[in-house]
C-alpha positions in Angstrom: 57.8 -21.2 -75.5 54.6 -20.4 -77.4 54.8 -17.7 -79.9 52.5 -14.7 -79.7 51.5 -12.3 -82.4 50.3 -8.7 -82.6 46.8 -8.4 -83.8 47.3 -4.8 -85.0 44.9 -3.5 -82.4 46.0 -0.7 -80.3 44.0 0.8 -77.5 44.4 4.3 -76.0 43.2 4.8 -72.4 43.3 8.3 -71.0 43.1 7.5 -67.3 45.6 9.2 -64.9 45.3 6.1 -62.6 46.8 3.8 -65.3 50.6 3.7 -65.8 50.1 3.5 -69.6 47.9 5.3 -72.1 48.7 2.9 -75.1 48.2 -0.9 -75.0 48.8 -3.5 -77.7 46.6 -6.4 -78.2 48.5 -9.7 -78.6 47.2 -13.3 -79.0 48.4 -16.9 -78.8 46.6 -19.9 -79.9 44.2 -19.7 -77.0 44.3 -16.2 -75.4 44.2 -12.6 -76.2 45.9 -10.1 -73.9 47.3 -6.7 -73.8 50.7 -5.3 -73.0 51.3 -1.6 -72.1 54.0 0.5 -73.9 55.8 1.0 -70.6 56.2 -2.9 -70.4 57.6 -2.9 -73.8 60.0 -0.1 -73.0 61.1 -1.8 -69.8 61.9 -5.0 -71.8 63.9 -2.9 -74.2 65.8 -1.2 -71.4 66.6 -4.6 -70.0 67.7 -6.0 -73.3 69.9 -2.9 -73.7 71.4 -3.4 -70.4 72.2 -7.1 -71.2 73.7 -6.1 -74.5 71.1 -7.8 -76.7 70.3 -4.6 -78.6 72.4 -1.6 -79.3 72.6 1.2 -76.8 70.0 3.9 -77.3 71.0 7.6 -76.7 70.7 8.5 -73.0 68.7 11.7 -74.1 66.1 9.4 -75.6 65.7 7.5 -72.3 65.6 10.9 -70.3 62.6 12.0 -72.4 60.8 8.6 -71.6 61.6 8.9 -67.9 59.3 11.8 -67.6 56.5 10.0 -69.3 57.1 6.6 -67.7 58.8 7.0 -64.3 59.1 3.3 -63.7 61.8 3.2 -66.4 64.0 5.3 -64.2 64.3 2.3 -61.8 66.6 0.7 -64.2 68.8 3.7 -64.4 68.9 3.8 -60.5 69.9 0.1 -60.5 72.7 0.9 -63.1 74.1 3.6 -61.0 74.1 1.5 -57.9 76.4 -1.0 -59.8 78.9 1.7 -60.6 
């Protein structure tokens, strides 16, 4: 798996049609690409569910659900397992 690195560039896009307003520029040896904050948060939630990172307070996730509704899909999937 090829390693990517943060370039330090962050883009703010204020477009209601976009799911994110903040994007991070990453690069590998050949490509530059962006990843949105919601994608990073979804990865964090997945890692939390798999026990790879410590559990974060539910109140913290609730605040984010309002800003990034797609994160609540993970919560709905958790509730279905119970």
